[in-house]
C-alpha positions in Angstrom: 93.8 119.2 120.9 90.4 119.8 119.5 87.5 119.6 121.9 83.9 119.5 120.7 81.0 119.8 123.1 77.6 118.2 122.3 74.5 117.4 124.3 72.5 114.3 124.3 69.3 113.4 126.2 71.3 112.0 129.1 74.6 113.9 129.2 76.9 116.5 127.8 79.7 114.9 125.9 83.2 116.2 125.3 84.8 114.7 122.2 88.5 114.9 122.5 90.7 114.8 119.4 94.5 114.6 119.8 97.0 113.5 122.4 96.1 114.5 125.9 99.5 115.6 127.1 101.1 118.4 129.1 100.7 121.9 127.8 97.9 123.4 125.8 95.9 120.1 125.3 95.8 119.3 129.0 95.1 123.0 130.0 92.4 123.4 127.4 90.7 120.2 128.6 90.7 121.4 132.2 89.3 124.8 131.1 86.5 123.2 129.0 85.6 121.0 132.0 85.4 124.1 134.3 83.3 125.8 131.7 80.7 123.0 131.3 80.5 122.3 135.1 80.1 126.0 135.7 77.1 126.0 133.3 75.5 123.4 135.6 76.3 120.2 133.8 75.8 117.2 136.1 76.3 114.3 133.7 79.5 114.4 131.6 80.7 111.9 129.1 84.3 112.1 127.8 84.9 110.5 124.4 88.5 109.3 124.3 88.2 107.5 120.9 90.5 110.0 119.1 93.0 110.4 121.9 95.9 108.2 120.8 98.0 108.7 124.0 98.2 110.5 127.3 100.8 111.3 129.9 100.8 112.1 133.6 99.4 115.6 133.0 96.6 114.1 130.9 95.9 111.6 133.6 95.8 114.5 136.1 93.3 116.3 133.8 91.1 113.2 133.7 91.2 113.0 137.5 90.4 116.7 137.7 87.4 116.1 135.4 86.2 113.2 137.5 86.5 115.1 140.8 85.0 118.3 139.4 81.9 116.5 138.3 81.6 114.5 141.5 81.9 117.7 143.5 78.6 118.9 142.0 77.0 115.6 142.7 77.3 114.6 139.1 78.4 111.5 137.1 81.4 111.3 134.8 81.9 108.5 132.3 84.9 108.0 130.1 84.4 105.9 126.9 86.1 104.5 123.8 89.7 104.8 125.1 92.4 103.6 122.7 94.3 100.5 123.7 97.3 102.6 124.9 95.1 105.0 126.9 93.3 102.1 128.5 96.6 100.4 129.4 97.9 103.6 131.0 94.7 104.0 133.1 95.0 100.3 134.1 98.7 100.7 135.0 97.9 103.6 137.4 94.8 101.8 138.7 92.4 104.5 137.6 90.4 101.8 135.8 89.2 100.9 139.3 88.2 104.5 140.0 86.8 105.8 136.7 83.8 104.4 135.0 85.2 103.4 131.6 83.0 102.1 128.8 83.8 100.6 125.4 81.5 102.9 123.5 79.2 105.9 123.7 76.0 103.8 123.8 77.2 101.8 126.8 78.3 105.0 128.6 75.0 106.8 127.9 73.0 103.8 129.0 74.7 103.9 132.4 73.5 107.4 133.3 
């Protein structure tokens, strides 16, 4: 998985590219989240547009991200999930926990 970090006026954004599954992808995502939160990031957006699928480890990494940002009194927004990722999040009821937006503009407007 490729992870690109960029900063906007309102938040730091992690652009994920590739399946978010057990192994290097999920571990790399967790490490990147630890890194940006450790740098003092409070507002984090996670771009899921190029994540075609995820598994239970990927869901765990998303939950880790959400709680890591909440722990520092920050806000975490996920946006542009694929249909499959959205269905998986809905199936495990995380769509009621996470703030999930259709696109980056809507996510950034919510900060």
